N, C-alpha and C positions, 0 to 999 in steps of 0.2 A: 504494500499500500504506500502511495506517495506521502511524504511527511505533511503535504498541505491538504490531503484528502480528509474529508469529515466522515466519521463512522457513525451511521444511524444505529439506534438500538430499538427496543420495543417498549411499549407502554405497560403501565401496571396490569391493566386488564388481561394482557396476553399471558403474563406469567401466572396470574391467578387462575386463568383458564387451563393453563398447562399443568398446574398442580392438581387441579380437579380431574383432568384427564388421567393423570398418573394414579390418583387415588381410586377412581373408577376402575381402572385396568387391575389394580391389586384386588379389588372386590371380586373381579371376574375370574382372574387367574391365579390369585394368591401368590403372586410373585411381583418383585419391584421392577423398575425400569430406570435406565440412566437418561432417557430422553423420550420425548413425545412430539408428534406432529401437531400443529395448531394451524387452522385455516382462519387467516386474519380477517377475512371478509372485505375489510376495508384496509389495504388494497387486496384484491383478489389473488392472493397467493398463500401457500402453505410453507410454514417455516418449522425448523427443528429447534426445540427449546429443552436445554439440559435440566435434569431433575436431580436434586441433591440427595434426597432420602424419601423412602415410602415405607409405611408400616400399617399393619393392621391395628386397630385401636377400638376396644369395645366390640360393637357390632359393625362398626365402620372401618374406614382407612383414611390414613392421614399422609398427605404427600407435601414436600417442601422444595421450593426452587427459590431463586435469587434474582432480584431485579438487575437488569443490564440496560440503561438507557442510551448506550452508545457514548459519543463524545459530546455529552450534555453535562452542564454543571447542575446535576439533578441530585437533590438531597436523599432521593430513594436508592441511589446506586448501592448495589450489593445488599439491600436489605431483604431479609427472608420473608417469603409469602408462602403461607400455609393453605391448604385446602382440605377440609374434612368432608368426605362423602359418607353419608349414612342411608341405608335402605328404609323405605317406609311402606306401610301397607295400604294406606288410603290417600286419596286426594290426587292432585295433578302430577304428571310424570316427573317434573323437575321443578324444585323450589330452590332459590338462591337467596342467601341471607348473609348479613354481616356479622362477624364475630369481634373479638377484642381487637382494637386498632383500626377497624373500619369506622369512619366517621358517621355520625347521624345528622340528618337534617333538622335544624333546631325548630323549624316550623311545624314539623310533622312527627319527628322521631324515627323516620324511616331510615334505613341504611343508605349511605351515599354511594350507591352503586348505580351508575348512570346508564343510559340507554345502550351505548356501544358495548359496555361490559356485559350487561344482560344479554344482548343479542349474541355476542361472542361465545359466552358460556352455554346459552341455550342451544345454539346451532351446532356446536362442536360435540356436546355431550349427548344431545338428543338422539343423534344417529348412532351412538355407541350403546344406548340402552337396549337391553334384551326385551322380548316381548312381555309386556305387562309390568315391566320393572319400574319402580317409583323411587326417587331418591331426593335427599336434601343435601345441597352444596352450601357449606359455611366457609366463607373466606376470612382469613385471619391474618393480620399484620402485627406480629408481636412488638414491633418498634413503632407502630403507627401513632400511637397517642403521644409518644415523646417527640417524634418527627413533626407531628402537626403543630407543636408549639412554635416551630421555625418557619411556618408557612402562613399564608394569608387566608387559609380555609375559614377561619372565623368570620372573616369580612364577607364571605359568601354563605354564611349560615350553616357551615359544617362544623360540628364540635366533636370532641373525644376522639379524633383520629383523622386518617387521611381518606380521601374520596377515590374511588375507582372511576376515573374521569378521562375522557378522551374520545375522539371521533374517528381515530385510525389506530391500527396496530403498530405503527412505525413511530418511534420517538425521534422527532427531528432535533438535532443539536442546536437548540435555540440560543444558548449561551456561548458557543464555541466560535472561534475565528471563522470567518467565511459565511456566517449565517445570512447576512445581508444579500449575498450573491445568491444563495439558494432560494431566498424569499423573492428575489427579483426574477429569477427563472420560473417559479411558480406563477408570478404575476404575468409574465410574458406569455405563458401557455394559455392564459385565460383573457388575453386581450381582445379576442373576438366578441366578448360580451359588452353590451352597451353600458351596463352598470355592474360594478363589483362591490362586495361588501367586506370591509376591513374589520377583522376582529383581533384584538390584542392577544387574547389568551383562549383557553379551552372553554371556559365558561360562556364566553361570547359565541364561540363556534356552536356549542351544544344548544344554547338557547335559540340562536338564530335557526338552526336546523329544526328544533321543535315548533318553531312559529311558521314553518313552511317555506322558508327561503331555500332555494335550490343549492345543494351543497357544492356544485361546480362553480358557483358564483363566489364562494367564501374564500377569503385570503387571510391567512394568519400572518400577522405583522410583528408579533412580540412588541418590543419597544421602538421599532424602526419605522414609525409612522411617517415622519418628514421625508426621508428618502423614497419610501415606497409610494407616497402621494405624488412625488415628482415623477417617479418611474411610470405611474399610471398616466400621467400626462404624455410622457414621451411615447408610450404605447398606444396613444390615441383613444384611451378609454374615456368615455364622455361623462360618466357620474360615478361617485364614490358614496356609499353609505358607511359612516363610521359607526360601529355598533359595539358599545363596550361599557365596562364598569365605570360609574361616574368618578370614581377616585383616581382613574387614570385619564379618561377622556378630558376632564376639566382642565388639565394642564395645558391643552391646546388653546384654551381660552386666555391662558396667560402667556402664549407665545412660545411654549416649551414643546418641541417636536421630536425629541427623543425622551420617551417617558420613564426610563429607568430611574428608580429613586436615588441611586448612587450618583447619577449625573445632575439631576435637578429634581426637586419636589415642589414646594410652593403650594400645596393643595389648600391649606387653610388661609394662606394670604390671599390666593385667588377667590376662593369662596366668599371671604369676608369683604374683599373689595367689591365684588358684584352685588353682595347683600347691601353694602353701604350705598352703592350707586342707585339702587332701587328704592332706598329710603328706610331701611330697617332701623329701629331705634338702637342707641349706643349700647345699652346693656345686653341686647341680643347679639350685637356685633362682638362684643367682649367675650361672650361665651363661645360663639363660633370660633373666634380666633385661638381660644385656648383648648378646643377640643381636641382629643388625642388622635382621632381619625376622621377621615371625610365621612365615614358612616355614622360616627357618633354625632357629627355636626348635622347631618340629614336628620337623624332621629330627633334631635333637640328642636330642629325647625318644624318638624311634624307635630311635636308636642305643643309648640307656640301656637301653630295653626288650630290645633284643637281646642286649647284653652281660650284663644282669642276669636275664633271664628274667622281667622285671616286665611289668606292664600299665598303665603310667603314662598313656600316650597315651590310651587308652580311658577311664580313671578321670578324668583331667583334663578331657578334652573332653566326656564325659558330663555333668560337673558344670557346664560352661560352657553347653552346650545346654540343660540344665534351667533354669539361671538366665535364659537368653535367653527362653525360653517364659514363665517366671514374671514377668520384669520387663516384657515386652512387654504381657502380660494386664494388669498393674497400671497401666502407662502408659495403655492404652486406657481403662480403667475410670475412671482419674483425669480423663481428658480428656472422656469421653463418658457415664460412669456406666452403660456396657453391658458385659456379660460377652462375651468373644469367645475362641474356642478358637484357640491359637496353637501351632503346632509348628515345629521347625527341623531343617534338613539342612545339614551343613557339609561342604565338599569342599576338597581341596588343590589345588596348582598343576597336577598332572597330571589333574585332574578326577575324582579317585578320592574316594569318599565317606569322610570320616573317622569321623563319627558321625551318628546320627539320634537325636533325643530321643524319649522314649516317645510323646508326642502326634505327633511328626513321623513316626515309623514307622507309626502308625495311619492318618494322613492320606495318606501316601505309597502305602500298600498299596491304598487306595481310589482314588487318582488314576492309578495305573499299571495 
């Protein structure tokens, strides 16, 4: 492999699925295996995943593998992933549940095992079941609770562990050198679309898909929004919908077009400035400015609206969304001298839409 070549790995759902396949194999054959084949579904290819250990346990079987995200600065690298498979007498053929270390959605208490992970495990294991066989698959991340403390999961309403999130089996090296070029290539392959949807992370990709946006139009940007907006203009794309978590996208309203927090933050300053500009009283502004996170500030604004019967959340965030559109278009024109339509949709940690800009609403209506 060339020294400059980036190595892709696989997402957590792939390893969870591999462990479940190995455990089911033990139930059927009463013997272990050192690797299993997993159909990734997205993309349509089958890969071999190494298995570390397999054993019978009580009436079921337990298998262990380890995460390998490739050349990505991912905190889950080498973390063990367990799958416990147990036979059942009644109910549906395959039940998937989260065990220790798998996060829970704070709003519902459900395991944070999202649609791709569910589909991956369902499709790979269902075809291996014997006639009439019924099983429960429990995914366990022994280090999940500890690792979750180093993530922004809580900002998206996931508590007590990590989520099995992703829309693909391939873990792109988002933090490695050369990632921008990989993103540019992905965008170039989609330049035939009139409108593309830029999502900073997996939460945006997953929510956009759930809302009915065609997956082929989605472009994952990580924190490289500025360069990729310009690349879209160069590739003659006509419109971009910025679809993301408010704590990230609001940075664009402050003129910050590389959104990684190590380079620039400014979220509370931006939010407070826009709140002041639309006329919020000084005590509210002071609380916003001292809020620990953008989510905490949003929660406080919502509480003020409830107590006072006001509509500050919509007023402030509408101003922010309008500014995101305007400043993104100005940035693109400055870098490429080309006019590009840009709209924005901002959501909160519970994946609920906070606001759509005027252009964002129009674009979203066409996309969905």
